[in-house]
ChimeraX commands (.cxc) that place a marker at each C-alpha (Angstrom):
marker #1 position 84.45,78.80,141.22 radius 0.5
marker #1 position 87.48,78.02,143.34 radius 0.5
marker #1 position 90.41,76.68,141.36 radius 0.5
marker #1 position 89.22,78.15,138.05 radius 0.5
marker #1 position 91.01,80.93,136.19 radius 0.5
marker #1 position 89.04,83.04,133.76 radius 0.5
marker #1 position 90.13,83.38,130.17 radius 0.5
marker #1 position 91.56,86.79,129.30 radius 0.5
marker #1 position 92.29,88.16,125.82 radius 0.5
marker #1 position 95.94,88.80,126.59 radius 0.5
marker #1 position 98.94,86.69,127.48 radius 0.5
marker #1 position 101.67,87.56,129.94 radius 0.5
marker #1 position 104.96,85.72,129.85 radius 0.5
marker #1 position 107.88,86.10,132.24 radius 0.5
marker #1 position 111.52,85.73,131.29 radius 0.5
marker #1 position 113.99,85.79,134.13 radius 0.5
marker #1 position 117.50,87.08,133.54 radius 0.5
marker #1 position 119.30,85.43,136.42 radius 0.5
marker #1 position 122.64,86.87,135.36 radius 0.5
marker #1 position 121.42,90.45,135.71 radius 0.5
marker #1 position 118.69,89.84,138.29 radius 0.5
marker #1 position 115.89,91.17,136.07 radius 0.5
marker #1 position 112.35,89.99,135.35 radius 0.5
marker #1 position 110.95,90.85,131.90 radius 0.5
marker #1 position 107.21,90.59,131.38 radius 0.5
marker #1 position 105.99,90.45,127.79 radius 0.5
marker #1 position 102.29,91.12,127.22 radius 0.5
marker #1 position 100.57,90.17,123.97 radius 0.5
marker #1 position 97.09,91.63,123.59 radius 0.5
marker #1 position 94.72,89.43,121.59 radius 0.5
marker #1 position 91.37,89.87,119.88 radius 0.5
marker #1 position 88.34,90.61,122.03 radius 0.5
marker #1 position 90.22,92.96,124.35 radius 0.5
marker #1 position 87.58,95.10,126.11 radius 0.5
marker #1 position 87.68,98.23,128.23 radius 0.5
marker #1 position 87.23,96.03,131.33 radius 0.5
marker #1 position 90.26,93.96,130.27 radius 0.5
marker #1 position 92.17,97.19,129.72 radius 0.5
marker #1 position 91.42,98.39,133.27 radius 0.5
marker #1 position 92.39,95.00,134.68 radius 0.5
marker #1 position 95.68,94.99,132.78 radius 0.5
marker #1 position 96.45,98.59,133.82 radius 0.5
marker #1 position 95.88,97.64,137.47 radius 0.5
marker #1 position 98.09,94.56,137.10 radius 0.5
marker #1 position 100.88,96.58,135.44 radius 0.5
marker #1 position 100.95,99.15,138.22 radius 0.5
marker #1 position 101.01,96.43,140.88 radius 0.5
marker #1 position 103.69,94.37,139.08 radius 0.5
marker #1 position 105.85,97.48,138.68 radius 0.5
marker #1 position 106.31,97.54,142.44 radius 0.5
marker #1 position 108.94,94.86,141.80 radius 0.5
marker #1 position 112.11,96.92,141.23 radius 0.5
marker #1 position 113.57,94.24,138.92 radius 0.5
marker #1 position 110.54,94.18,136.59 radius 0.5
marker #1 position 110.62,95.36,133.00 radius 0.5
marker #1 position 107.70,95.35,130.59 radius 0.5
marker #1 position 107.10,95.04,126.85 radius 0.5
marker #1 position 103.72,95.01,125.09 radius 0.5
marker #1 position 102.55,93.84,121.68 radius 0.5
marker #1 position 99.43,95.42,120.17 radius 0.5
marker #1 position 99.89,93.83,116.73 radius 0.5
marker #1 position 96.25,92.74,116.65 radius 0.5
marker #1 position 95.33,96.40,116.08 radius 0.5
marker #1 position 93.71,97.10,119.43 radius 0.5
marker #1 position 94.29,100.66,120.53 radius 0.5
marker #1 position 94.98,101.06,124.28 radius 0.5
marker #1 position 92.63,103.37,126.13 radius 0.5
marker #1 position 93.88,106.33,128.13 radius 0.5
marker #1 position 94.12,104.44,131.44 radius 0.5
marker #1 position 96.19,101.63,129.93 radius 0.5
marker #1 position 98.34,104.07,127.95 radius 0.5
marker #1 position 99.08,105.96,131.17 radius 0.5
marker #1 position 99.96,102.75,133.04 radius 0.5
marker #1 position 102.26,101.68,130.19 radius 0.5
marker #1 position 104.04,105.02,130.29 radius 0.5
marker #1 position 104.36,104.94,134.09 radius 0.5
marker #1 position 106.01,101.50,134.06 radius 0.5
marker #1 position 108.19,102.40,131.06 radius 0.5
marker #1 position 106.88,99.58,128.90 radius 0.5
marker #1 position 108.66,98.92,125.64 radius 0.5
marker #1 position 106.55,98.98,122.49 radius 0.5
marker #1 position 106.99,95.77,120.47 radius 0.5
marker #1 position 104.44,95.88,117.66 radius 0.5
marker #1 position 101.12,97.32,116.66 radius 0.5
marker #1 position 100.06,100.75,117.77 radius 0.5
marker #1 position 102.20,103.19,119.74 radius 0.5
marker #1 position 100.95,104.51,123.06 radius 0.5
marker link #1:1,2 radius 0.2
marker link #1:2,3 radius 0.2
marker link #1:3,4 radius 0.2
marker link #1:4,5 radius 0.2
marker link #1:5,6 radius 0.2
marker link #1:6,7 radius 0.2
marker link #1:7,8 radius 0.2
marker link #1:8,9 radius 0.2
marker link #1:9,10 radius 0.2
marker link #1:10,11 radius 0.2
marker link #1:11,12 radius 0.2
marker link #1:12,13 radius 0.2
marker link #1:13,14 radius 0.2
marker link #1:14,15 radius 0.2
marker link #1:15,16 radius 0.2
marker link #1:16,17 radius 0.2
marker link #1:17,18 radius 0.2
marker link #1:18,19 radius 0.2
marker link #1:19,20 radius 0.2
marker link #1:20,21 radius 0.2
marker link #1:21,22 radius 0.2
marker link #1:22,23 radius 0.2
marker link #1:23,24 radius 0.2
marker link #1:24,25 radius 0.2
marker link #1:25,26 radius 0.2
marker link #1:26,27 radius 0.2
marker link #1:27,28 radius 0.2
marker link #1:28,29 radius 0.2
marker link #1:29,30 radius 0.2
marker link #1:30,31 radius 0.2
marker link #1:31,32 radius 0.2
marker link #1:32,33 radius 0.2
marker link #1:33,34 radius 0.2
marker link #1:34,35 radius 0.2
marker link #1:35,36 radius 0.2
marker link #1:36,37 radius 0.2
marker link #1:37,38 radius 0.2
marker link #1:38,39 radius 0.2
marker link #1:39,40 radius 0.2
marker link #1:40,41 radius 0.2
marker link #1:41,42 radius 0.2
marker link #1:42,43 radius 0.2
marker link #1:43,44 radius 0.2
marker link #1:44,45 radius 0.2
marker link #1:45,46 radius 0.2
marker link #1:46,47 radius 0.2
marker link #1:47,48 radius 0.2
marker link #1:48,49 radius 0.2
marker link #1:49,50 radius 0.2
marker link #1:50,51 radius 0.2
marker link #1:51,52 radius 0.2
marker link #1:52,53 radius 0.2
marker link #1:53,54 radius 0.2
marker link #1:54,55 radius 0.2
marker link #1:55,56 radius 0.2
marker link #1:56,57 radius 0.2
marker link #1:57,58 radius 0.2
marker link #1:58,59 radius 0.2
marker link #1:59,60 radius 0.2
marker link #1:60,61 radius 0.2
marker link #1:61,62 radius 0.2
marker link #1:62,63 radius 0.2
marker link #1:63,64 radius 0.2
marker link #1:64,65 radius 0.2
marker link #1:65,66 radius 0.2
marker link #1:66,67 radius 0.2
marker link #1:67,68 radius 0.2
marker link #1:68,69 radius 0.2
marker link #1:69,70 radius 0.2
marker link #1:70,71 radius 0.2
marker link #1:71,72 radius 0.2
marker link #1:72,73 radius 0.2
marker link #1:73,74 radius 0.2
marker link #1:74,75 radius 0.2
marker link #1:75,76 radius 0.2
marker link #1:76,77 radius 0.2
marker link #1:77,78 radius 0.2
marker link #1:78,79 radius 0.2
marker link #1:79,80 radius 0.2
marker link #1:80,81 radius 0.2
marker link #1:81,82 radius 0.2
marker link #1:82,83 radius 0.2
marker link #1:83,84 radius 0.2
marker link #1:84,85 radius 0.2
marker link #1:85,86 radius 0.2
marker link #1:86,87 radius 0.2
view
Protein backbone atom coordinates (compact mmCIF):
# COMPACT_ATOMS: atom_id res chain seq x y z
CA UNK A 1 0.00 0.00 0.00
CA UNK A 2 1.28 3.47 -0.77
CA UNK A 3 2.35 5.41 2.29
CA UNK A 4 2.88 2.31 4.43
CA UNK A 5 6.26 1.14 5.70
CA UNK A 6 6.70 -2.50 6.60
CA UNK A 7 7.91 -3.50 10.03
CA UNK A 8 11.46 -4.84 10.08
CA UNK A 9 13.20 -6.65 12.96
CA UNK A 10 16.04 -4.14 13.11
CA UNK A 11 16.38 -0.47 13.87
CA UNK A 12 18.68 2.00 12.15
CA UNK A 13 19.48 5.30 13.80
CA UNK A 14 21.54 8.14 12.37
CA UNK A 15 23.73 10.46 14.38
CA UNK A 16 25.23 13.38 12.52
CA UNK A 17 28.54 14.81 13.63
CA UNK A 18 28.31 18.27 12.11
CA UNK A 19 31.66 19.29 13.55
CA UNK A 20 33.51 16.54 11.68
CA UNK A 21 31.08 16.12 8.79
CA UNK A 22 30.37 12.45 9.54
CA UNK A 23 27.19 10.36 9.56
CA UNK A 24 27.14 7.40 11.96
CA UNK A 25 24.51 4.73 11.45
CA UNK A 26 23.83 2.40 14.37
CA UNK A 27 21.93 -0.80 13.60
CA UNK A 28 20.29 -2.86 16.34
CA UNK A 29 19.11 -6.28 15.19
CA UNK A 30 16.04 -7.53 17.04
CA UNK A 31 14.26 -10.85 17.46
CA UNK A 32 12.67 -12.44 14.42
CA UNK A 33 15.52 -11.48 12.09
CA UNK A 34 15.25 -13.77 9.04
CA UNK A 35 17.52 -14.57 6.12
CA UNK A 36 15.37 -12.28 3.94
CA UNK A 37 15.90 -9.45 6.45
CA UNK A 38 19.61 -10.21 6.42
CA UNK A 39 19.77 -9.89 2.61
CA UNK A 40 17.79 -6.65 2.75
CA UNK A 41 20.09 -5.19 5.41
CA UNK A 42 23.21 -6.27 3.50
CA UNK A 43 21.89 -4.53 0.37
CA UNK A 44 21.07 -1.39 2.37
CA UNK A 45 24.53 -1.34 3.99
CA UNK A 46 26.32 -1.56 0.65
CA UNK A 47 24.15 1.21 -0.81
CA UNK A 48 24.50 3.46 2.26
CA UNK A 49 28.28 3.00 2.20
CA UNK A 50 28.37 4.92 -1.06
CA UNK A 51 28.15 8.01 1.17
CA UNK A 52 31.83 8.77 1.90
CA UNK A 53 30.94 10.32 5.28
CA UNK A 54 29.05 7.24 6.53
CA UNK A 55 30.22 5.05 9.38
CA UNK A 56 28.44 1.98 10.71
CA UNK A 57 28.06 0.12 14.00
CA UNK A 58 25.92 -2.97 14.62
CA UNK A 59 24.50 -4.59 17.73
CA UNK A 60 23.71 -8.32 17.66
CA UNK A 61 23.06 -8.58 21.42
CA UNK A 62 19.84 -10.52 20.81
CA UNK A 63 22.01 -13.50 19.84
CA UNK A 64 21.24 -13.57 16.13
CA UNK A 65 24.22 -14.74 14.12
CA UNK A 66 24.72 -12.86 10.82
CA UNK A 67 24.77 -15.01 7.72
CA UNK A 68 27.68 -14.97 5.29
CA UNK A 69 26.20 -12.28 3.01
CA UNK A 70 25.57 -9.89 5.90
CA UNK A 71 28.95 -10.66 7.49
CA UNK A 72 30.64 -9.83 4.18
CA UNK A 73 28.70 -6.56 3.82
CA UNK A 74 29.61 -5.59 7.40
CA UNK A 75 33.27 -6.24 6.70
CA UNK A 76 33.17 -4.32 3.41
CA UNK A 77 31.70 -1.21 5.06
CA UNK A 78 34.01 -1.52 8.08
CA UNK A 79 31.17 -1.74 10.58
CA UNK A 80 32.07 -1.55 14.24
CA UNK A 81 30.93 -4.42 16.44
CA UNK A 82 28.96 -3.15 19.45
CA UNK A 83 27.53 -6.20 21.21
CA UNK A 84 26.48 -9.77 20.67
CA UNK A 85 28.28 -11.99 18.23
CA UNK A 86 31.38 -11.05 16.26
CA UNK A 87 31.32 -11.23 12.48
